[in-house]
C-alpha positions as CSV (number, residue, x, y, z in Angstrom):
1,M,0.1,-0.2,0.1
2,D,1.6,3.4,-1.0
3,F,1.2,6.2,1.3
4,L,0.7,9.9,0.6
5,M,4.2,12.0,0.4
6,D,4.7,14.7,3.0
7,D,3.4,17.2,1.4
8,G,0.0,15.5,0.5
9,R,0.6,15.7,-3.5
10,A,0.7,13.7,-6.4
11,S,0.1,10.3,-4.8
12,T,-2.1,7.0,-5.7
13,S,-2.9,4.5,-3.1
14,T,-5.1,1.5,-3.6
15,A,-5.8,-1.1,-1.2
16,N,-9.2,-3.4,-1.2
17,S,-11.9,-0.9,-1.3
18,Y,-9.6,2.1,-0.4
19,Q,-8.5,4.3,-3.2
20,T,-7.3,7.9,-3.1
21,V,-6.2,10.0,-6.2
22,V,-4.4,13.2,-5.8
23,S,-4.7,15.9,-8.5
24,S,-1.2,17.7,-8.4
25,D,-2.6,20.6,-10.3
26,T,-5.4,21.5,-8.1
27,N,-4.1,19.6,-5.1
28,K,-7.6,17.9,-4.7
29,L,-8.7,14.5,-4.2
30,Y,-11.3,12.7,-6.3
31,N,-12.7,9.1,-6.8
32,T,-12.2,8.4,-3.4
33,S,-13.8,5.4,-1.6
34,F,-13.0,3.9,1.9
35,P,-13.7,0.8,3.8
36,V,-16.6,0.8,5.8
37,L,-15.2,0.1,9.4
38,P,-17.2,-1.1,12.1
39,D,-19.0,1.1,15.1
40,V,-17.8,4.8,14.0
41,A,-20.5,7.1,13.2
42,V,-18.5,10.5,13.0
43,G,-15.1,11.7,11.7
44,Q,-16.0,11.1,8.1
45,P,-13.2,10.6,5.5
46,I,-12.6,14.0,3.6
47,D,-13.3,13.9,0.1
48,T,-11.5,17.1,-0.8
49,W,-7.9,17.8,0.6
50,K,-5.8,20.9,0.3
51,Y,-2.2,21.6,1.2
52,E,-3.1,24.1,4.0
53,M,-5.4,21.5,5.9
54,R,-2.2,20.0,7.1
55,R,-2.0,23.1,9.7
56,E,-5.3,22.0,11.1
57,A,-6.6,19.2,13.2
58,Q,-9.0,16.5,12.1
59,L,-11.6,14.4,13.7
60,I,-10.4,10.7,13.8
61,L,-13.0,9.2,16.0
62,P,-15.5,10.7,18.3
63,Q,-13.6,12.9,21.1
64,L,-10.2,12.3,19.4
65,Y,-8.5,14.9,17.0
66,L,-4.9,14.5,15.5
67,G,-3.0,17.5,14.1
68,P,0.1,19.6,14.1
69,F,1.6,21.7,16.9
70,Q,0.3,24.9,15.5
71,T,-3.2,23.7,16.5
72,S,-2.2,23.1,20.1
73,K,-1.5,27.2,20.2
74,Q,-4.7,28.2,19.3
75,L,-6.7,28.3,22.5
76,D,-10.1,29.1,20.8
77,V,-9.7,26.5,18.2
78,L,-9.2,23.9,21.2
79,L,-12.1,25.1,23.1
80,G,-14.4,25.0,20.0
81,Y,-13.1,21.5,19.5
82,G,-14.2,20.8,23.4
83,V,-10.7,19.3,23.8
84,T,-10.1,18.5,27.7
85,H,-7.0,16.6,27.3
86,I,-3.8,16.9,24.8
87,V,-1.2,14.3,24.1
88,C,2.0,16.4,23.1
89,I,4.7,14.0,21.4
90,R,8.2,15.6,20.5
91,D,11.7,14.9,19.9
92,K,13.8,16.1,22.9
93,K,15.5,18.7,20.6
94,E,12.2,20.6,20.1
95,A,11.1,20.7,23.7
96,L,11.6,24.5,23.9
97,L,9.3,24.9,20.9
98,V,6.8,21.9,21.2
99,K,5.3,22.2,24.9
100,P,2.3,22.5,26.9
101,R,0.7,25.9,26.1
102,F,-2.3,25.7,28.2
103,P,-1.4,23.7,31.4
104,D,-3.8,25.6,33.7
105,R,-6.7,24.7,30.9
106,F,-6.0,21.1,29.6
107,T,-4.6,17.7,31.2
108,Y,-1.3,17.0,29.2
109,L,0.8,14.0,28.5
110,T,3.9,14.8,27.4
111,L,5.9,12.1,25.4
112,D,9.6,12.6,24.4
113,I,10.5,10.3,21.6
114,S,12.1,10.6,18.3
115,D,10.7,10.0,14.6
116,H,13.5,7.3,13.8
117,E,12.7,4.1,12.7
118,D,14.3,2.3,15.6
119,Q,12.2,4.2,18.1
120,N,10.1,1.8,20.2
121,L,6.6,2.8,19.8
122,I,5.0,-0.4,21.2
123,R,6.1,0.0,24.8
124,I,4.2,3.7,25.0
125,F,1.0,2.3,23.2
126,P,-0.1,1.0,26.5
127,Q,0.2,4.6,28.3
128,T,-1.2,6.6,25.5
129,T,-4.1,4.1,24.9
130,R,-5.0,4.5,29.0
131,F,-4.6,8.4,28.8
132,I,-7.0,8.6,26.0
133,D,-9.5,6.2,26.9
134,D,-9.8,7.6,30.7
135,A,-10.4,11.1,29.0
136,I,-13.1,9.8,26.7
137,S,-14.8,7.8,29.5
138,R,-14.9,10.8,31.6
139,G,-16.7,12.7,28.8
140,G,-13.5,14.6,27.4
141,T,-12.1,15.2,24.0
142,V,-8.5,14.4,23.3
143,F,-6.1,16.3,20.8
144,V,-3.2,14.3,19.9
145,H,-0.1,16.2,18.2
146,C,3.6,16.5,17.4
147,N,5.5,18.9,15.6
148,G,4.0,18.7,12.1
149,G,1.3,15.9,12.7
150,I,2.9,13.7,9.8
151,S,4.6,10.8,11.4
152,L,4.9,10.6,15.3
153,A,1.5,11.6,16.3
154,P,-0.4,9.6,13.5
155,S,1.4,6.6,14.5
156,V,0.4,6.8,18.2
157,V,-3.4,7.4,17.0
158,V,-3.2,4.4,14.7
159,G,-1.9,2.4,17.6
160,Y,-5.0,3.5,19.5
161,V,-7.7,3.0,16.7
162,M,-6.5,-0.6,16.3
163,V,-7.0,-1.4,19.9
164,A,-10.4,0.7,20.4
165,K,-12.1,-0.3,17.3
166,Q,-10.4,-3.7,16.9
167,L,-9.0,-3.4,13.6
168,S,-5.7,-4.6,11.4
169,Y,-3.2,-2.5,11.3
170,E,-3.8,-1.8,7.7
171,D,-7.3,-1.0,8.1
172,A,-6.4,1.5,10.9
173,V,-3.8,3.3,8.9
174,R,-6.4,3.6,6.1
175,W,-8.8,5.1,8.6
176,V,-6.5,7.8,10.1
177,Q,-5.1,8.4,6.6
178,S,-8.6,8.8,5.2
179,R,-9.1,11.9,7.5
180,R,-5.5,13.4,7.6
181,Y,-4.0,12.4,4.3
182,C,-0.8,14.1,4.9
183,M,0.4,11.6,7.5
184,S,3.4,9.6,6.5
185,L,4.7,7.1,8.6
186,N,8.4,5.8,8.4
187,Q,8.8,2.2,7.5
188,G,9.9,1.5,11.1
189,F,6.8,2.7,12.9
190,L,4.8,0.8,9.9
191,N,6.4,-2.4,10.9
192,Q,5.8,-2.0,14.4
193,L,2.2,-1.4,14.0
194,K,2.1,-4.7,12.4
195,E,3.8,-6.7,15.1
196,Y,1.6,-4.6,17.5
197,E,-1.5,-6.3,15.9
198,P,-1.2,-9.8,17.3
199,I,0.1,-8.4,20.6
200,Y,-3.2,-6.3,21.2
201,R,-5.3,-9.0,20.1
202,A,-3.8,-11.4,22.1
203,S,-4.2,-9.5,25.2
204,V,-8.0,-8.6,24.2
205,H,-8.4,-12.3,23.7
206,S,-6.8,-13.1,27.2
207,L,-8.9,-10.5,28.9
208,S,-12.0,-11.9,27.2
209,A,-11.2,-15.5,28.5
210,S,-10.5,-14.4,31.9
211,S,-13.9,-12.7,32.3
212,P,-16.5,-14.7,30.3
213,T,-19.6,-13.4,32.1
214,D,-18.6,-9.7,32.3
215,S,-20.4,-7.9,29.4
216,R,-19.5,-4.5,30.8
217,P,-18.2,-2.1,28.2
218,R,-14.3,-2.1,28.8
219,K,-13.3,1.5,29.2
220,R,-9.6,1.0,29.3
221,S,-8.5,-0.7,26.4
222,G,-4.7,-0.6,27.1
223,E,-4.8,-2.1,30.4
224,A,-3.6,-5.7,29.5
225,M,-1.1,-5.0,26.9
226,S,1.6,-6.2,28.9
227,S,1.1,-10.0,28.1
228,D,3.2,-9.7,25.3
229,G,6.2,-9.4,27.2
230,E,7.4,-5.6,25.9
231,D,8.5,-3.2,28.5
232,E,5.8,-0.7,29.7
233,L,6.6,2.6,31.1
234,N,5.1,1.7,34.3
235,E,7.5,-0.8,35.2
236,S,9.7,1.9,37.1
237,G,6.7,2.3,39.6
238,E,4.0,4.4,37.8
239,V,1.5,5.5,40.4
240,E,-2.2,6.4,39.5
241,G,-4.7,8.6,41.6
242,N,-8.2,9.8,40.9
243,E,-6.8,13.1,39.1
244,G,-3.6,12.1,37.6
245,T,-0.6,9.8,37.1
246,M,2.8,9.9,38.4
247,S,5.5,7.8,36.3
248,G,8.6,6.4,37.5
249,S,12.3,8.2,37.7
250,N,11.9,9.4,34.1
251,G,8.3,10.9,34.3
252,E,7.3,14.2,35.7
253,W,4.0,15.0,37.4
254,T,2.1,18.4,37.9
255,H,-0.8,18.8,39.7
256,R,-3.3,21.4,39.2
257,P,-6.8,21.9,40.1
258,M,-8.8,19.1,38.2
259,R,-6.0,19.1,35.7
260,T,-2.7,17.1,35.3
261,M,0.6,17.2,33.4
262,Q,2.7,14.4,32.7
263,R,6.1,14.2,31.0
264,V,7.8,11.3,30.0
265,E,11.2,10.3,28.2
266,L,11.9,7.2,26.5
C-alpha cells in the first residue's frame, strides 16, 4: 500500500476498497472510496484535501482529534473542539518549542520520543491508550499532536484506533489517513504497527477469556497490553490516582486543580 508524500500531493494509493487519487494541479482529491469500518459514526473521510489542511486538526474518532503543533497553540480552536486532554509528542530537541501551552486549561501527557525507525513505539501504546480512554470515558475530548502531525502523532493514533475499534493495522492506517491525508509514517513505525496487531489481539483474547460473563463495556482498552512481554512505562513504579498519574524515575507529574500534566522520556 502506498502512502501520501509529506506534502500531501501527487500520490495514488489503492488497497481493497480504499483508493485515493490526488491531483497535482489542484491539490484536490477525487474518485475516493473508503472501507466501511465498524462502530464509527463521526469523523467522516475527507473527499477534498488541500495543502493548507495539514496545518489544521482532523477528527479521527468521536472525541479524538489529530493534528500539528500549530493547533495546540490556538486556545479558541481547542475550546471550539471541546478539547479537555492533549497528548504532546515531541523530539527532545523540540522541547523548547513543542510544549504544553495551556497547562492550566488542559490535562497534558507529554512524550519525548524521536521520529526514527528504531524508536520503540509499542512500549508507549499502553500508556497513550489508557490516557485517551480515561479522558473519553469521563466525557472528555483528546487532541494528539507532534510537531508537524505527519509521523509521530499519527502513529500513536493508529495504535489507539487498532485497539479501540479492534482493527487490523492496515485498516487502522487507512482509517486515519482517510481523515488526515498528509500523514506519512516511516517504515519502522509501520513495521511496529504490524507487530502490534497480534500483541493487542492476544491481550484482548486473554482478557475476554478471564472474564467470560462480564458484559460491561471495557473503558480502558490498553490495560492488559503487557501480556506480550514488551516493556511498559510503569515498570519503574507508575502510580495512578483519581486526578492524575505519576510516572517513574523518567516521568514528571504536575498537579493543578482538576488538571494534570505528565512528561515521559523514552
